[in-house]
C-alpha positions in Angstrom: -0.2 0.0 -0.2 0.8 3.2 -1.3 0.9 6.7 1.1 -1.8 8.9 0.9 0.6 11.8 -0.4 1.8 9.4 -2.8 -1.4 8.5 -3.5 -2.4 12.3 -4.6 1.1 12.9 -6.4 0.3 10.1 -9.1 -3.6 11.5 -9.2 -2.2 14.7 -10.0 -0.1 13.6 -12.2 -2.0 11.1 -14.2 -4.5 14.7 -14.4 -2.2 16.6 -15.3 -0.5 14.5 -18.4 -3.8 12.4 -19.3 -4.0 12.6 -23.4 -0.7 14.3 -23.6 1.0 12.5 -26.7 4.1 13.2 -29.4 2.1 13.9 -32.3 5.2 14.0 -34.3 7.1 11.0 -33.3 8.8 8.7 -35.9 11.8 7.2 -33.5 14.3 4.8 -33.8 14.0 2.5 -37.0 16.6 0.7 -35.4 15.8 0.2 -32.2 11.8 0.5 -32.0 9.3 -1.0 -33.8 7.2 1.2 -35.6 4.4 -0.2 -33.3 6.6 1.0 -30.5 6.4 4.0 -31.8 3.4 4.3 -32.4 1.8 4.7 -29.2 4.0 8.3 -28.2 1.7 8.7 -31.1 -1.9 7.7 -29.2 -2.6 9.4 -26.4 -4.9 7.6 -23.6 -3.3 3.9 -24.8 -1.6 2.0 -21.6 1.1 0.1 -23.1 3.3 -2.3 -21.7 5.3 -2.2 -19.4 8.7 -3.2 -21.2 8.0 -0.4 -24.0 7.7 1.9 -20.8 10.6 1.0 -19.9 12.5 1.3 -22.6 11.4 4.7 -23.6 11.9 6.2 -19.9 15.8 5.4 -20.5 16.1 5.7 -24.0 18.9 8.1 -24.7 17.4 11.6 -25.9 18.6 11.5 -29.4 16.3 8.3 -30.0 13.5 10.4 -29.9 11.7 14.0 -32.5 10.9 15.7 -29.4 12.1 13.9 -26.3 9.7 16.0 -24.1 6.6 15.7 -25.4 7.4 11.0 -25.0 8.6 12.3 -21.5 5.4 14.4 -21.0 3.9 10.9 -22.3 5.1 8.3 -20.7 4.4 9.6 -17.6 1.4 9.1 -16.0 2.3 5.2 -16.5 5.7 5.6 -15.6 5.5 7.9 -11.8 2.5 4.7 -11.5 5.2 1.9 -12.4 8.2 3.7 -10.9 6.5 3.9 -7.5 4.6 0.6 -7.0 7.6 -1.0 -8.8 6.7 -2.6 -11.8 8.9 -1.0 -13.9 11.9 -3.7 -13.5 15.0 -1.3 -12.2 15.4 1.7 -12.2 19.8 1.8 -12.8 20.4 0.4 -15.2 20.5 3.5 -17.3 19.8 7.5 -17.1 16.0 8.2 -16.6 14.1 10.0 -19.4 12.7 12.6 -17.0 16.8 14.4 -16.0 17.7 15.1 -19.4 14.8 17.2 -20.3 14.1 20.9 -18.5 10.3 19.9 -16.9 11.0 22.7 -14.8 10.5 25.0 -17.3 8.1 23.4 -18.2 4.2 24.9 -17.4 4.3 25.5 -13.2 1.5 22.5 -12.4 3.6 20.7 -14.7 6.4 21.1 -12.8 4.8 20.8 -9.9 3.3 17.8 -10.1 6.5 16.2 -10.9 8.4 17.3 -8.2 5.5 16.3 -5.5 5.7 13.6 -7.0 9.2 13.5 -6.3 8.9 13.9 -3.4 6.1 12.0 -2.0 8.1 8.5 -3.9 11.1 9.1 -2.0 9.4 9.9 1.7 6.8 6.7 1.0 10.0 4.3 1.0 11.6 6.1 3.9 8.3 4.5 5.7 8.4 1.8 3.8 10.2 -1.9 5.3 11.1 -3.3 2.0 10.4 -0.7 -1.4 10.2 -2.4 -4.3 13.7 -1.2 -5.2 17.1 -0.4 -2.7 16.6 2.7 -1.1 19.4 4.0 -2.7 18.9 3.6 -6.2 15.8 5.5 -5.4 17.7 8.6 -4.0 19.7 8.3 -6.7 16.7 8.8 -9.4 14.7 11.4 -7.2 17.9 13.6 -6.8 19.1 13.1 -11.1 15.9 14.2 -11.8 15.1 16.6 -9.0 19.1 18.1 -10.0 19.2 18.2 -6.9 19.8 16.4 -3.3 18.7 19.0 -1.0 13.9 17.9 -0.6 15.8 14.7 0.0 18.4 14.8 2.6 15.7 17.4 4.8 12.9 15.3 4.5 14.8 12.8 5.6 12.5 11.0 9.0 13.4 9.9 12.1 12.1 6.0 12.9 13.3 3.0 13.0 12.2 2.4 9.3 13.6 6.0 7.1 16.5 5.1 10.1 17.3 1.9 8.3 17.7 3.2 5.0 20.0 5.3 6.3 22.3 3.0 7.6 21.6 1.7 4.4 23.1 4.4 2.4 25.6 5.8 3.7 26.8 1.7 4.1 26.5 2.5 0.2 27.6 6.0 -0.5 31.6 6.6 1.7 33.0 4.0 -0.1 33.0 6.3 -3.5 32.2 10.0 -1.3 35.9 8.6 0.8 37.4 8.2 -2.7 35.7 11.7 -3.9 34.4 10.3 -6.2 30.6 10.1 -7.1 28.0 8.1 -5.7 25.5 8.4 -8.1 25.9 6.9 -11.8 23.7 7.9 -14.2 24.1 12.2 -13.8 25.7 13.2 -16.0 24.4 17.5 -15.9 26.6 20.6 -14.5 24.3 19.8 -11.4 26.2 16.9 -9.9 29.1 18.6 -8.6 27.0 20.1 -6.6 24.7 17.4 -5.5 27.4 14.7 -5.1 29.1 17.4 -2.6 25.6 19.0 -0.5 25.6 14.8 0.2 29.4 15.2 1.0 28.7 17.9 3.7 25.8 16.4 5.2 26.5 13.0 5.6 29.8 14.7 7.4 27.7 16.7 9.3 23.7 16.1 10.2 24.4 12.5 9.1 27.7 11.3 11.4 25.9 12.8 14.1 22.3 10.2 13.8 24.8 7.6 12.4 25.9 8.3 16.0 22.9 8.8 18.5 22.2 5.6 16.1 24.9 3.3 17.5 26.5 2.8 14.2 30.0 3.5 15.0 32.3 2.6 12.3 30.3 4.7 9.5 29.8 7.5 11.3 32.7 8.0 12.1 33.7 7.1 7.9 31.5 10.1 8.0 33.1 12.2 9.6 36.3 11.5 8.0 34.6 12.9 4.5 34.8 16.9 5.9 38.0 16.6 5.2 40.9 17.0 2.7 41.3 13.5 0.7 45.3 13.3 2.1 44.5 14.4 5.8 41.4 11.6 5.6 43.3 8.5 4.9 45.6 10.1 6.5 43.9 9.9 9.8 44.2 7.8 12.7 40.8 6.1 12.4 42.2 3.2 9.9 45.4 2.6 11.9 42.6 1.1 13.9 39.8 0.3 11.4 43.1 -2.3 10.3 44.1 -3.9 13.8 40.3 -4.1 14.8 39.8 -6.2 11.8 
C-alpha cells in the first residue's frame, strides 16, 4: 500500500499529463518497432510496461521530441516507478533527468516535484521498498538535479533510520575516494549534489549514525569533512585495521 501523499501525487500526474502525446514522433527505426513508436503518438492508450521502461531510459537523440515523449510516458511511468513494476530504475539515465522539466508549465513542474518528494517519503516509510533505497534516492536526486529536498526530508524512526544506514554504507566508498555515488547523473548539477551529500553526511548524517550506535559508519562519514590526504592519513584507519 502506498501513502496518501503518494496516491495524491500519482493522481495529480494522471490528471496533469492526461492525453499528452508526441504527435510527430517517428522513433528510431533501428531500436524501436513501429507499433512501439505509435504508442507515443496515441493518447490514452496503455503501453506494455517493457515499452514504458525502454522509452523512460532511452537516450534523448532517439526521439524527435524527447520532452513530449516524457510527458506521454509520465502517468504510467510514475506509477510503475512507485509500485515497482518498472523492472529496474538504475540501469540507465532516467529520461526526466535529460529534459528541462522545471521550465514546463507550472502545474506540470509542480506535479513532478510533488511526485518525487512523495515517492521518496513513501520509500523511507517502507521496510522493503520495491527498489534498493539508494537507487530510489539516486533517481529522485538526478531527476530533481538536487539532493537537498531528499536529505532535508529524511524523517527519524526505525525504518527511515535503517534506510539511512544502508544508504551511508553504499555511498561512503565512493565519497571517501572523492567519487560520485550516482551512476547516472551527468549534468552540471552533479558536482554540487555530491558536495552537498558529502557535507550533510559528514555533519547531520554522522550525528544521526552516532545516535543509532553505528560508530564505524559515523566516523567514516565524519572523515568526509577532511581533505583527501588527511582523510586517508587519519588514525581511524589504523585502528580499523587492527580491529579487523
